[in-house]
TORNU-747419 format. One record per residue (C-alpha): z, y, x; residue in one letter; residue number from 1; chain. Coordinates in steps of 0.05 Angstrom, whole numbers, plus 5000, padded with zeros to 4 digits. Layout:
BEGIN
{{Z; Y; X}; 'A'; NUM; 'A'}
...
# end
This chain:
BEGIN
{{4996; 5001; 5004}; 'M'; 1; 'A'}
{{5021; 5043; 5054}; 'Q'; 2; 'A'}
{{4956; 5031; 5088}; 'K'; 3; 'A'}
{{4911; 5045; 5027}; 'T'; 4; 'A'}
{{4937; 5116; 5026}; 'I'; 5; 'A'}
{{4932; 5136; 5096}; 'Q'; 6; 'A'}
{{4864; 5108; 5086}; 'I'; 7; 'A'}
{{4848; 5147; 5027}; 'R'; 8; 'A'}
{{4880; 5212; 5069}; 'K'; 9; 'A'}
{{4834; 5204; 5118}; 'F'; 10; 'A'}
{{4780; 5193; 5080}; 'A'; 11; 'A'}
{{4795; 5262; 5035}; 'V'; 12; 'A'}
{{4808; 5307; 5098}; 'V'; 13; 'A'}
{{4731; 5270; 5130}; 'A'; 14; 'A'}
{{4699; 5294; 5059}; 'V'; 15; 'A'}
{{4738; 5365; 5067}; 'L'; 16; 'A'}
{{4718; 5382; 5133}; 'S'; 17; 'A'}
{{4647; 5348; 5127}; 'L'; 18; 'A'}
{{4640; 5404; 5071}; 'L'; 19; 'A'}
{{4657; 5462; 5111}; 'V'; 20; 'A'}
{{4609; 5436; 5165}; 'I'; 21; 'A'}
{{4554; 5434; 5116}; 'V'; 22; 'A'}
{{4567; 5502; 5089}; 'G'; 23; 'A'}
{{4606; 5484; 5032}; 'C'; 24; 'A'}
{{4623; 5554; 5001}; 'G'; 25; 'A'}
{{4557; 5607; 5020}; 'K'; 26; 'A'}
{{4540; 5651; 4978}; 'K'; 27; 'A'}
{{4491; 5643; 4930}; 'P'; 28; 'A'}
{{4423; 5662; 4961}; 'G'; 29; 'A'}
{{4441; 5660; 5033}; 'T'; 30; 'A'}
{{4397; 5603; 5067}; 'S'; 31; 'A'}
{{4445; 5614; 5135}; 'G'; 32; 'A'}
{{4370; 5619; 5169}; 'K'; 33; 'A'}
{{4410; 5687; 5206}; 'A'; 34; 'A'}
{{4464; 5643; 5232}; 'D'; 35; 'A'}
{{4426; 5588; 5250}; 'R'; 36; 'A'}
{{4378; 5644; 5287}; 'K'; 37; 'A'}
{{4438; 5675; 5312}; 'Q'; 38; 'A'}
{{4474; 5617; 5350}; 'A'; 39; 'A'}
{{4401; 5590; 5370}; 'M'; 40; 'A'}
{{4393; 5656; 5409}; 'S'; 41; 'A'}
{{4469; 5662; 5438}; 'A'; 42; 'A'}
{{4454; 5581; 5462}; 'A'; 43; 'A'}
{{4391; 5598; 5493}; 'D'; 44; 'A'}
{{4426; 5660; 5528}; 'S'; 45; 'A'}
{{4483; 5617; 5552}; 'A'; 46; 'A'}
{{4429; 5569; 5581}; 'A'; 47; 'A'}
{{4385; 5627; 5616}; 'M'; 48; 'A'}
{{4448; 5642; 5645}; 'A'; 49; 'A'}
{{4453; 5574; 5676}; 'I'; 50; 'A'}
{{4390; 5566; 5694}; 'K'; 51; 'A'}
{{4381; 5638; 5736}; 'I'; 52; 'A'}
{{4434; 5619; 5788}; 'P'; 53; 'A'}
{{4405; 5550; 5796}; 'F'; 54; 'A'}
{{4333; 5573; 5797}; 'A'; 55; 'A'}
{{4359; 5632; 5851}; 'L'; 56; 'A'}
{{4400; 5581; 5884}; 'K'; 57; 'A'}
{{4344; 5523; 5890}; 'E'; 58; 'A'}
{{4296; 5574; 5904}; 'G'; 59; 'A'}
{{4335; 5599; 5967}; 'K'; 60; 'A'}
{{4331; 5522; 5992}; 'R'; 61; 'A'}
{{4259; 5512; 5978}; 'L'; 62; 'A'}
{{4240; 5583; 6012}; 'F'; 63; 'A'}
{{4287; 5566; 6078}; 'S'; 64; 'A'}
{{4255; 5499; 6081}; 'H'; 65; 'A'}
{{4182; 5517; 6064}; 'Y'; 66; 'A'}
{{4172; 5597; 6082}; 'C'; 67; 'A'}
{{4230; 5616; 6129}; 'A'; 68; 'A'}
{{4205; 5591; 6192}; 'I'; 69; 'A'}
{{4148; 5649; 6181}; 'C'; 70; 'A'}
{{4172; 5694; 6135}; 'H'; 71; 'A'}
{{4239; 5694; 6161}; 'G'; 72; 'A'}
{{4309; 5669; 6127}; 'E'; 73; 'A'}
{{4317; 5745; 6090}; 'N'; 74; 'A'}
{{4244; 5748; 6077}; 'G'; 75; 'A'}
{{4235; 5805; 6120}; 'D'; 76; 'A'}
{{4174; 5789; 6153}; 'G'; 77; 'A'}
{{4211; 5764; 6222}; 'S'; 78; 'A'}
{{4211; 5683; 6219}; 'G'; 79; 'A'}
{{4216; 5645; 6284}; 'Q'; 80; 'A'}
{{4135; 5652; 6286}; 'Y'; 81; 'A'}
{{4146; 5718; 6329}; 'Y'; 82; 'A'}
{{4071; 5750; 6326}; 'G'; 83; 'A'}
{{4032; 5728; 6282}; 'L'; 84; 'A'}
{{3975; 5770; 6266}; 'T'; 85; 'A'}
{{3978; 5788; 6215}; 'P'; 86; 'A'}
{{4048; 5786; 6200}; 'S'; 87; 'A'}
{{4071; 5741; 6145}; 'P'; 88; 'A'}
{{4094; 5782; 6087}; 'A'; 89; 'A'}
{{4164; 5830; 6083}; 'N'; 90; 'A'}
{{4189; 5802; 6012}; 'F'; 91; 'A'}
{{4243; 5851; 6022}; 'T'; 92; 'A'}
{{4200; 5913; 6017}; 'D'; 93; 'A'}
{{4208; 5938; 5946}; 'K'; 94; 'A'}
{{4144; 5976; 5940}; 'A'; 95; 'A'}
{{4103; 5919; 5973}; 'F'; 96; 'A'}
{{4132; 5873; 5913}; 'M'; 97; 'A'}
{{4120; 5925; 5858}; 'K'; 98; 'A'}
{{4048; 5918; 5882}; 'T'; 99; 'A'}
{{4049; 5839; 5872}; 'L'; 100; 'A'}
{{4044; 5797; 5799}; 'S'; 101; 'A'}
{{4079; 5738; 5796}; 'N'; 102; 'A'}
{{4016; 5711; 5786}; 'E'; 103; 'A'}
{{3997; 5736; 5852}; 'M'; 104; 'A'}
{{4050; 5702; 5881}; 'L'; 105; 'A'}
{{4032; 5638; 5847}; 'F'; 106; 'A'}
{{3966; 5637; 5869}; 'K'; 107; 'A'}
{{3981; 5651; 5940}; 'A'; 108; 'A'}
{{4042; 5594; 5938}; 'I'; 109; 'A'}
{{3994; 5551; 5903}; 'M'; 110; 'A'}
{{3929; 5553; 5950}; 'G'; 111; 'A'}
{{3954; 5596; 6012}; 'G'; 112; 'A'}
{{3950; 5670; 6019}; 'S'; 113; 'A'}
{{3868; 5663; 6038}; 'A'; 114; 'A'}
{{3861; 5646; 5959}; 'S'; 115; 'A'}
{{3891; 5723; 5942}; 'V'; 116; 'A'}
{{3851; 5750; 5997}; 'G'; 117; 'A'}
{{3902; 5755; 6047}; 'K'; 118; 'A'}
{{3904; 5720; 6117}; 'S'; 119; 'A'}
{{3886; 5648; 6122}; 'N'; 120; 'A'}
{{3958; 5638; 6166}; 'M'; 121; 'A'}
{{4001; 5617; 6104}; 'C'; 122; 'A'}
{{3976; 5542; 6086}; 'P'; 123; 'A'}
{{3964; 5521; 6007}; 'P'; 124; 'A'}
{{4032; 5496; 5990}; 'W'; 125; 'A'}
{{4008; 5472; 5913}; 'G'; 126; 'A'}
{{4012; 5391; 5924}; 'K'; 127; 'A'}
{{4078; 5407; 5949}; 'S'; 128; 'A'}
{{4118; 5436; 5890}; 'F'; 129; 'A'}
{{4115; 5419; 5817}; 'H'; 130; 'A'}
{{4115; 5481; 5763}; 'G'; 131; 'A'}
{{4185; 5489; 5759}; 'E'; 132; 'A'}
{{4196; 5497; 5833}; 'E'; 133; 'A'}
{{4144; 5546; 5836}; 'L'; 134; 'A'}
{{4188; 5583; 5790}; 'E'; 135; 'A'}
{{4243; 5580; 5827}; 'F'; 136; 'A'}
{{4212; 5605; 5887}; 'I'; 137; 'A'}
{{4180; 5663; 5860}; 'V'; 138; 'A'}
{{4243; 5683; 5827}; 'T'; 139; 'A'}
{{4281; 5680; 5892}; 'Y'; 140; 'A'}
{{4230; 5718; 5929}; 'I'; 141; 'A'}
{{4235; 5779; 5866}; 'R'; 142; 'A'}
{{4305; 5771; 5883}; 'S'; 143; 'A'}
{{4291; 5795; 5955}; 'L'; 144; 'A'}
{{4267; 5858; 5942}; 'A'; 145; 'A'}
{{4318; 5875; 5899}; 'A'; 146; 'A'}
{{4381; 5877; 5944}; 'N'; 147; 'A'}
# end
């Protein structure tokens, strides 16, 4: 008998909880779309807040491995291969970076600097990265001029 009462109490609490979650008691004529849209945009914002630092961290890792040898660890064009002619791009130069679109950066990384009318010193990395990794590198390169 005691067990049956406990099961009934649990069932009542579960049903009431479900009604609250589903939206019982909403005003007539409101669909809740605005609430869902607001919740989705908040979730998207939270996801982006997490993704941006990861993108910068991963972009820095990839840049350090593939690009820093020529462009320098700080992206200022003073890498280990000193004296390259022409010298590697200085990604910390704000005025220079304003002249480059993201598409141009993607193309230069994918097809090498010659693919955007620059020198042929920077090799094409297109087969080394997938799309998201390219985004990470471009995000990181953009951050170098922001500092």
